[in-house]
N, C-alpha and C positions, 0 to 999 in steps of 0.2 A: 900299962900293958894291955888292959882290956880296952881302953880307948884307942891305943895304937893299933890294935888288931882290927877294931871297927873301921878306923880310917884306912888302913890298907885294903881291907876287903871291899870297901865302898869304892875306893879308887879303882881296883881291879874289875869290880862289876861294871862301873862306868865305861871302862876302856874296851872290855870284852863284849858289852852290849851297848854300844853308843847309840843304836837306833832307839832302843827303849828309853835311854835318858833324854835323847833328843825329842822323843814323842812327849815326854813328861813336861819338858820346857814349853814345847808347842801348846800342850794343854793349858799350862799356866797363862800363856799369852792369849789364848782364845777365850778363857773364862774373864780375864780382865777387859778384854776388849768389849765384849757384850755387856758386861756389868757396868762398865764406865761410860756407856752411851749416853745417859742422861747428862753427865757433866761435860760433855765434849762441846766446844764453842759452836759448831755448826748446828748441833741440836738446840742449844740454847738460843740461837738466832731464830731457828723455826719456831720455837715455842711462842715467840712474841707474835707471830702471825697465824700459825696453824696449831693452836694449843690442843684442840680436841684431837686432831689427827696424830700429833706427836704422843699425846697421853695414850692413845690406842695402841701405838707402836711400842711405847715403852711398857705397856701392860702385857707385851709378848716377852719381854725380857725374862721374867721368871720362868716362863715355860721353856725358852730356848736353853735357859740355865739348867733346868731339871732335866731336859732331854740330853743335853751335853753331858751331864754327870752320869747318866744312865748309860750312855755310850762309852764314855771314858772308862766307867767301872770295868766293862768287859774288856776293854783295851789293856788297862792295867792288870786285871787277872790273867788274861791270856799271856802277855809278855812276862808277868811275874812268874807264871808256870814255867814257861821255858827257862827262865833265869835259874829258878830253884833246881829244876831237872839237870841243868848242866853242873850243878854243885852237889848233886846227891852223894857222890863218892865221898867228897869232903865232909859232909854232914856225918855220914857213916864213920868216918875216922875219928871225928870228935867224939861221938858216942862210944866208940870202941876204947878211946882212951880215958873214958870215965866221966865225960862232960854229961851233966844232967840235962834232960830235955827242956826244962824250964829255963836253964841258962842258955842253951842254943836258941830257944825261942827269943829270949831277951836280946841276944846278939844279932839275930835277924832282925828283929823289930827295930833295934838302934841303927843297924846299917840302912834299913828302908827309910827310916825317918831322917837320917843323915843326908842320904841322896835325894830326899824329897825337899829338904831345907835348901840344899844347892840348887835345885831345879827351880825352886820358888825365887831364890835370890838371883838366879840367872834370868828367869822368865819375866819378872816384874819390870825391871828397868827396860828390857826390850819391848814389853807390852805398853809401857808408857810412850815410848818412842814411836811405836807403830799407831798407837792410838792418835797421837798428834799428826802423824803422816797421813793416817787414813782420813781424818777430818780435813786436812788440806786438800787431798786429792779429790775427796767427794765434792767440796765446794767447786773445785776446778772443773770436775766433770759436768757440773751443773751449769757451767758457762758464767760463773760469777768472778772469777779471778781469785786472788789470795785474799782471805779475810784479814781484818785487823786482828791478827791472832795472838792469844795469850796463853801460854803453857798452863795446862791443867793436870791436876792429880787427883784422883778420886780415893780417899782413905777408906771409904765405905766399899768401893768396889775391890780394893786391895784385900780388905779383911774378909770379904765373902770369897774372894778367889782362894785365899789361904784355907779357910773354913771347908769349902767344897773339895779342894785338892787334897787336903789331909784326911778328909772324911772318906774319900774314895779309896785313898792308898791304905788306910787302916782297915776298912772293911774287906777290901780285896785280900790284904795280907792275913786277916784273920781266916778267910775261907782257905787260903793256900796252906797255912800253917797246920791245918787240921790233917792235911794229907801226910805231911811229914811226921806229925805226932803218931799217926796210925801205923806207920811203916816200920818194919823189923830192920835191924841193922844190916842183915843179909841183903835184903831188898835194895836198901840204900847203896851197898857197896856194889852191886851189879851194874855193869855198863849198860847204857841204854839199848833196850832190845828193838830189834828191826820190826816194824810192822808188817803183818802179812797182808798180801794183796788178796782181794777177792775178784779175781778177773774172770769175766765170763767170756768164754770163747765163742766162735760161731757168729751168727749175723745179729745177735741181740745188741751189742755195743754199737754196731753200725747202724742198726735201726734206731737206737736212741739218738745217735748223733744226726741222723737224717730227720727225725721227728723234731729235735731241738731246733735244727736249722729251718724247718718249715714252719714251726711256731714262731720263731723270731721274724721270719719273713712276713707272716700274717700280722704281727704286732707292728712291724714297720709300715706296712700297708695302711692299717687302720690309723696310725698315727699321722702318716702324711696326708691321708684323705681327709682327716679332721673328725672321724668317727669317734675318736677317743674323748672329744670335748661335747659329745652330743648330750650326754647326761651322765649320771653317776654310774649307772649300770655298765654303760659302754667304756667308761674310764676304768673301772674295776677290772673289767673283762680284759682290756688291752694290757693293763699292768699284770694281771695273772698270767696271760699268754706269754708276754715277754719274759716274765720271771721264771716260769716253768720252762720256756724254751732255752734260756740261759742254763739252767741247771742240767737240762737233758744233753745240751751241747757238750758240756765239760764231762758229764758222765760217759759219754762215747768217744770223747776226744782222745783218751789214753789208747784205745784200741785202734783209732784212726791213725795215730802216729807210726804204727807198724807199717803201713804202706809207704810212709814218707822214709822210714829208716831203711827199708829195703832198696830203696832208690839212692841212697847216700853212698859215697864212696867210703869204703871200710879201711880207713887209714888210721894208724896209730891207735888213739883212745876213742875214736869217733863212735864205735859200737857202744862201748861203756858209756859214753857221754849220754847217748840219746836213749839207751836203756834206762839209765838213771832218770833222765827227764820223764820217760814214759811212766816209770814207776812213781814219781812224784805226782804225776797228773792222776794216775790211777788212785793213790792214797789220799790226795787232797783236793779232789775235783769239787767238793762242797764248799770248801773254804775258797778256792779259787772262784767259784760261781758268786759267792757272797761278795768277795773283794771286788769282782768285776762289776757287779751291780752297784756297790758303794762308789766305785771310781766313775762310772756312768753318771750317777747322781751328782757327783762332784764336778764332773765336766759341764753337765747341763746347767747347774746353779751358777757356776762360776762365769760360763759364756754368757748367760742371760742377764746376770747382774751387771757385768761390765759393759755388754754391748748396748743395752738399754740406757744405761747412764751415759755413755759416751755419745751415742747418736741423739739422744734427747737433749743435748746441751743447746742445740741450735735455737735461736731466738726468733723463730718465724712469727709474723703477725704483730711484733711489738713495734709501736711507732710513738707512743707518748708515754709519759711517766706519771702524769696526773691528770684527772678529769674532774671538773668542778660542775656543780649545778647551782643554779640560782640567778640573781641579777647581775648583769655584767658590771655595772658601777661598783656593786659592793665586792665582787670578787677583785676587781682591779685595785680598789682602795685598800684592801686587806694585803694583796701581794706587793704593794708599794711601801709597806711598812719598813722601817729602816733594817730590821734583822732578816728580812726576806727580799729587800729590794736587790734585783739583779740576779737572784739565784734561779729564776724560772724565765724562760723565754718562749717566744712564739704562741702566746696566748691567743686562741682563735676558736670561733665557735663552729659547731657542725648541727645544722638544722635537720630534725629528723620528725617525720609525722607519718601517721598510718592512713593508707588509703582504704577507707571503709566501703567494701562492697554493699551492694543493696541488701537490707535486712540485717545488717552487722553493727548498725549503730545502736541497737537495744535502747531506744527512748532518749539517746544523746542528741544534742543539737548539731553535731557534727554532720557535715555534707556527705551524702552517699555518692559513690561513684560506680561506673561499670567497669569491669575489668575481665579481659579475655586473655586466655593462654592457649587457644586451640592450636596455632600454628606451632608454637614451642612443644606442645604436647605430641603433635604429629611427628616433629623432628626427633624427639626423643624415642619414639616408637621405631624409627628407622636405624637405631644403634643396634650393635651386637647385643646378645644377652650376657650381661655381666652384673656383678654386685653393684656396680656404680650406676648403671641403667636403673636397676630396681630402686636403688636409693633416691635417684633423681625423680623417678615417677612417683614415688611416695610423697616426695617433698611437693610436687606440683599438684598433688590432690589438695593440699592445704594451702597452697599459694592463691588465696582468694582475696585477702586483704593485706598486701604487702606492706611493709615500711619502706618509705621514700626518703632518700638522703640527698641533700643539697650538694651540687658539684663542687661550689667554691670551697665549702667547708671540708670536704673530702680531699680535694687537691692540697689544702693547707696541711693535712695529715700526710699525704704522700711527700710534701716538701720536707716535713720533719724527719721522715725516714730516709731521706736523701733519694727519693725515687722521682721519675718523671711524672708530670701531671697528666691528667686525662682531658683530652680534647672531645667533647661531645656537641654535636648540634641539637637544636630544639625538637628535632624529629627522631632522636636517638636515646637509647637508655642502655645502661651497663647493669649486669648482675652482680650482687655483692653477697658475701657470706662470711661470718666470722671465721678466722684461722682455725678454731678448734673444731668447727663443723666440716672442715675440708681436709682433703689429702691430695697428693699429686694425681692419683688416678682419677679420683672425683672431679678435680679440676680440669683435666684433659677431657674427660666426658662431656662436662658442661660446655667447654669452649668448643668442642667438636659440633654440639648442637647449635651453638650460636653462629658458627660459620656456615650454617646450611641456609643464610638469608632469611632468618626467622624474625617475626614481628610480635608484639605485644599490644593489645588494644586497650586504650584508656579513654573513657568517656566518648567512644567512638572513633577516636583518632588512632592511627598506626604509629608505633614508635619501633624502629629498627633496633634490634639487639646487638650490642657491640660484641666482638669475638673473643672478648678476655673477661674472665671471672675474676673479680677483685676481692682480696682477703686481708687487707691491712686493717686492723682493729682500729676503729676511731674512738674508743674509750679505753682507759688503761687497764681495766680488768673485765667486770661484768655487770656494770651498771645497766647495760642494755645488751641483749643477745638477739641476733638475727640469723635465723636459719638461711633464708633466701630473701633478699631485698633488691631494691632498684635505686640507681642513682641517676638523677636527672638534672639538666642544667637549671640555674637559679630561676630563669623566666618561667620555665615549665612549673617548677616548685611552687612559686608565688601564685601562678595561675590556678594550680589544683587546690592550693589551701589559702586561697583568698579569704580574708575575714576570720580565719582560724589561728589560734595560737599554737605553733609548733614548739616541740621541745628543743631546747638548745644544750648541747654538751660542749663545755669550754675546756679546752685541752692545752697542757703546757708541757714543756720538757725542761729537765734540768740544764743548766748552763754547761756548754761544751767544755769550757775551761775547767770547771769544777769536776766534771766526769773524768777529764784527763789527769787531774791532780790526784783524786782519791778512789777513782773507779767508780762504776755505776752503783754498785750496792751501797758503798758508804756514802756516796752523794744523795742517792734517793733517801736513805735512812736520815741523814741530816736534815734535809728539807722537810721531810715527813714529821720529825720531831718538833720543828718550829711551826708547821701548820696545825698541829694538835692544839697549840695555844690559841688558835683563832677559832671563830664560830663558822667557818666555812664548812660546806657540806662537799665531801670530795672522796674519790677512791684513788688508789695508788697502784702502780705496778708491782709493788712489792707483794700485794695480796697473791696475784697470779704467780709470781715469782716463788713465793713461798709454797704454793701447791706443787709447782714443778719441781723444785728443789727437795720437797719432801718425798715425792715419789722417787726421786734419784736416790736419796739417801736410804729410803726404806728397802728399795730393790738391791742396792749396792751392799748395805750392811747384812741384811738377812740372808741374801744369796751367798755372799762370799763367805759369810760365817759358816754356813751349812756346807759350802764346798769344802772349807778348810777342815771341818770335822770329819766329813765323809773320806777326805783324801787321806787324812792323818791315820784313821783307823784301818782303811783299806791297804794302805802300803805297809803299815806296821804288822798287819795280820799276815800278808804274804811273805814279808821278809822273815818274820819269826818262824812261820811255818816251814819255811824251806831250811833255814838254819837247824831247826829242831830235827827234821827228817835227815839232814845232812850228818848230824852228830849220832843219830841212830844207824847210820850205815857207815861208821868210822872203820869197822873191820875190813870193809871192801878197800878202802883207800890204803890201809896198812898192807893188805895183800898186793895191790898194785905195786907199792914200793918194793916189795920182797921179791916180785916177779921182775923187777929191773927198771920200773918207770921212774923217771926223776921228777922231783917236787915240782919243777915249773910245768911240765906237761899235765900233772895231776890238777894244778891250779887253774891251768888254761882250761881244763875240762870242766872244772867247778865254774868257771866264768861263763863259759858257753851255756852250762845249764841254767845259770841264774838269768842270763839275757833271754833265753827262750821262755823260761818260767814267767817272767814279767810280760814278755811280749804277748804270750797267749792271753794272759788276764787283761792287760791294759789294751791290747789290740781289739779284742772283742768289745770292750767298754768303748773305745773310740768309734768302732763302726756304729754301734748303737747309739752313741750320742749325736751323730749326724742327723738321725732320724728323730731323736728326742729334742734336740734344738730346734728342729724345723716344726715339729709338733707343737712345741711350747709357743713359738712365735705365731703359729696359726691359731692356737686357742686362746691365749690370755693377752695378747699384746693390746695395749691401749688403742683406741681407734684413731688417735692423733699420730700414731707411729705405723699404722697399717700400710701406708704407702711405701714406707722404708723396710718392708720386711726383708726384701732381698738384701739390702745393704746390712741390716741387722744380722742376717743369717751368716753372711761372709764375715762380718766382724766378729760374730760370735765364734765361728770356727777358728779364726785367727787366735782369739783369746784362749779358746780351749787347746789350741797348739801350744801356747806358752806354758801350759801344765806339763809338756813334754820334758821341759827343763826340770821341773820337780822330780818327775820319774827318773830322768838320767842321774840326779843326784842320788836318789834312793838306790838305784841299781849299783852305782859306783860304791856306795857305803856296803851294801850287801855283799858285793864281790870282794871287797877288802876283808869284811868279817869271815867270809867263807874261806879265803886264803889262810887266814890266821887260824882258823879252827881246823882246818886240814893239816896245817904244820903241826899243831898242837896234839893231833890224833896220831900222826905217824911218827912224830918225835915228842913223847911227853915231856914236860919240863925237867923231870928227874934225869932223863937221858940226853938232854940238849946240852952241847958244849959251848954254844954261842952265847 
């Protein structure tokens, strides 16, 4: 009997408040996803190359976990309060029939724990599936293809998920149960009382609305202009202005709806519908403002994480898989070993040496050269004032002893990458920079300068600069980094460095057939495991690949996790707030039915109110997110992606638009719950015949 009642009540609670139960399942999923990060295949792969960076990321997991528990506690408390208020009359009847308050407490605790167990059982399998799916998607976004994936399950993550989830539930329930314990039976038996509005007439609401709008515009302007990222003070000021503007906007919004209502056609229940909506805004403008800010943070985090991960998957600058240093004979002998024979192709050397200017040899026996960039500097001065011009001017100030690259070696790299070779004459040179130091706008600026018929002077001779800036990396990772260098013909290279020993970087790529069979990642990893058994000194593309993938993983996991937390709390808050207020105005719906309104018209009125309630909250957040995303890309975008800021921005807006699907689902669920609550209010269960 006791357990049957608990089971029936729990089932009824889940049915009546499906939004709350769904939020609990989502909380379980989020807890497990962040706690199982260490055990996921993609993180284990990254740990082999970027252990320090991965450890720093994993050290954030307890912080995110604690932050999530803090937020979920308020979500559980708020939604649980609504659920208990809905059943206050039921509790009063139990006490009137002689039930002890301790027994009532035990029943409620048992119901809560039973629903928590069901949420945990539903959430854990889903979280394991999503964990594996997220790992695969993240590796795909990094441009690596599908990993040799092995399913994983973290028992430690599951246990901590259960501990945190039940801890939050029990703590919230203890706080809520104190309210019931202190209420008299008469208070419990009373139907929910309507809240009184504190409506200020006159110009004050309009002034608050106008002030909020102006503050938001000021915050938008500061964000787009980049002032928010100037320092901590301006960042705090921009956030404060934007937050204050949002609260003032919603504070005056209720009164502002009156002008809208006066222009609406007064048909059917339209007056009742929009007056109800106006009252909801008056009474809940603070929670609407908080929810709007949470949705704003969710949109920005989601859009940033997905967009950066998606766009940065491109493999610009990658030409070789391995770079060796040392004697050519020794390298070729080791690579000819049976276990490595045929796995690497295209072994070729790139000669690189530094053109020391007068006074830069510092006691070395290296030959000194004269090097002039006067014409190049004059050409740069003719450019329009841009960030790229400033960057190029700064680089030319230190362009006194450049690295010089042999043409034949660099052309071999171009062939490996499947690109056309460079054709230079002995009186010509081409500028080179590593792909990490260049973006599209910078490259366009340099090439515009080079097309101005510019020359460089080396040892008194003029060399015409080619109109193309080359950025194909000639080493696998960072064995050598060149901000700005020169490519010259082999004849010129030998003449400049006659009698000097140049550095030679021997590059090779994994055999094409092996890559096609196993994919680039698996192929490079296999060859790398074999090379570790030799005494060769080398670097591999995996090192740079690991850094790039780590950035994608960090941005995707952390951003999407925070976005999900914010979105979950915001939507649950506004959904429950609306349903609570709807219950408290139940007498009005019954009065409408008594005056002749049919239930379908009343339900349509409720649907319209819900759509507007969500639209006002989500719409404000959506408008703010456009400026928030733009500011984020202007402030913390990695330098390698700055040239793609426009592409990233539109990609981010598209990703943010996808969250509209989530909002549509929430609105649909709330509308169904609202219809059900109205029918229960106008036709109590004891009076219903269906």
